[in-house]
VOVOTI-291388 format. One record per residue (C-alpha): x, y, z; residue in one letter. Coordinates in steps of 0.2 Angstrom, whole numbers, plus 5000, padded with zeros to 4 digits. Each point is the difference from the previous one (the first is absolute). Example, Ala and Ser with C-alpha at 12.3 -4.5 7.8 and 13.67 -1.06 7.14 Angstrom:
2
<pt x="5062" y="4978" z="5039" tivo="a"/>
<pt x="5006" y="5017" z="4997" tivo="s"/>
//
This chain:
50
<pt x="4806" y="5988" z="5419" tivo="m"/>
<pt x="5006" y="5001" z="5018" tivo="w"/>
<pt x="5017" y="4993" z="4996" tivo="e"/>
<pt x="5003" y="5013" z="4986" tivo="a"/>
<pt x="4989" y="5015" z="5002" tivo="p"/>
<pt x="5010" y="5010" z="4988" tivo="r"/>
<pt x="4999" y="4986" z="4987" tivo="v"/>
<pt x="4982" y="4995" z="5001" tivo="f"/>
<pt x="4984" y="5010" z="5000" tivo="r"/>
<pt x="4983" y="4993" z="5004" tivo="l"/>
<pt x="4987" y="5007" z="4988" tivo="e"/>
<pt x="4982" y="5004" z="5004" tivo="k"/>
<pt x="4994" y="4985" z="4989" tivo="d"/>
<pt x="5011" y="4989" z="5012" tivo="g"/>
<pt x="5014" y="4997" z="4987" tivo="r"/>
<pt x="5018" y="5001" z="5005" tivo="l"/>
<pt x="5010" y="5011" z="4989" tivo="r"/>
<pt x="5019" y="5002" z="5000" tivo="f"/>
<pt x="5013" y="5013" z="4994" tivo="r"/>
<pt x="5011" y="4994" z="4986" tivo="r"/>
<pt x="5015" y="5012" z="5004" tivo="q"/>
<pt x="5008" y="4995" z="5016" tivo="l"/>
<pt x="5014" y="5006" z="5011" tivo="t"/>
<pt x="5012" y="4988" z="5009" tivo="e"/>
<pt x="4990" y="5003" z="5016" tivo="e"/>
<pt x="4984" y="4996" z="4991" tivo="d"/>
<pt x="5008" y="4984" z="4993" tivo="l"/>
<pt x="5004" y="4994" z="5017" tivo="e"/>
<pt x="4982" y="5003" z="5006" tivo="q"/>
<pt x="4993" y="4991" z="4984" tivo="a"/>
<pt x="5012" y="4985" z="5004" tivo="a"/>
<pt x="4993" y="5000" z="5018" tivo="a"/>
<pt x="4982" y="5000" z="4993" tivo="a"/>
<pt x="5004" y="4986" z="4988" tivo="a"/>
<pt x="5007" y="4989" z="5014" tivo="r"/>
<pt x="4985" y="5003" z="5012" tivo="s"/>
<pt x="4986" y="4998" z="4987" tivo="c"/>
<pt x="4991" y="4984" z="5005" tivo="p"/>
<pt x="4993" y="4997" z="4982" tivo="m"/>
<pt x="5017" y="5003" z="4992" tivo="q"/>
<pt x="4992" y="5013" z="4989" tivo="a"/>
<pt x="5014" y="5012" z="5000" tivo="i"/>
<pt x="5015" y="4996" z="4988" tivo="v"/>
<pt x="5015" y="5011" z="4997" tivo="l"/>
<pt x="5007" y="4999" z="4983" tivo="r"/>
<pt x="5016" y="5007" z="4993" tivo="g"/>
<pt x="5007" y="5003" z="5018" tivo="v"/>
<pt x="5017" y="4992" z="5005" tivo="t"/>
<pt x="5007" y="4997" z="5017" tivo="d"/>
<pt x="5017" y="5010" z="4998" tivo="e"/>
//
């Protein structure tokens, strides 16, 4: 959530939610979040490195 605040939102019930429609900047933040996730729980699908 801290790496990509525009992508992820922590709900009152403690669950993490994410936005499905992302801008290029959001994708960069999401990639940073995936790299820094200690549990490797964040996986980006359908994104290519161009």
